[in-house]
N, C-alpha and C positions, 0 to 999 in steps of 0.2 A: 512415459516422459513427462516431466513436470513442465507445464505451460503457465506463465511465462518462465523462462529458464533463470536459474540463479545467477548465471553470469551476466545476463541482461539486466537483471535487477540490481546487481551490486554496482553497475556502471551508473545507475540513476541516482545513487545516494553515496555518502562518504564512508559508510562502513556497514558491515552486516548488522551490527547492533542498532544503527539507525533504521535500517530496513525493517527489522522485527518490530521495534517501537512504533514506526509509522503505520506498518500494516495492522497492527493490533489496534491502535487509536482509530484508524479508519474503519476497520471491521466492527468495532463497537458502534461507531457512528451509524453504519449501515443497519446494524442489528436493532438499533434505537428508532429507526424509521427514515433515516436520510436516503435519498434517492441515489442510486448508483449513477456514476458519470459515463460508464461504458455499458455496452451490450454484452452480456456474458452468457455462455452456455451453462455455467455453474450457477447453483443457487447457494453456494457457500460463501459466507461473508468474507473470509480471509482470502479466498481465491479472487473474489471480485476486487478486493482492495489491492492485491498484488497486481492485477491486470490494469488498475487505474494507475498505480505507480509506474508500470511499464510503459503506458501510453502518455505519461507526464501529465495526467489530469490532477495529480496531487503534488503539492510542494511542500517544503518544510523549512523551518528557520531554526537554526541551533542557537540557544540562549544559554546563559549561565545556570538557569534553573532546570533546564531540560530541552525538549523539542516541542515547538509549537506548530 
């Protein structure tokens, strides 16, 4: 089973596209040395990013040019 679940994650953002972009950007930040904001059993950056989104540690702002 995937944790956190896709159903939970989609409720935190406005679309699946936003979820993918947000998770990818945060995973790159973690890969580049940013400290994770949640304790995770996983060492995979994408999983950590998704856990941060699920726990509402990550927010986003939709602009005309993309997601910040």
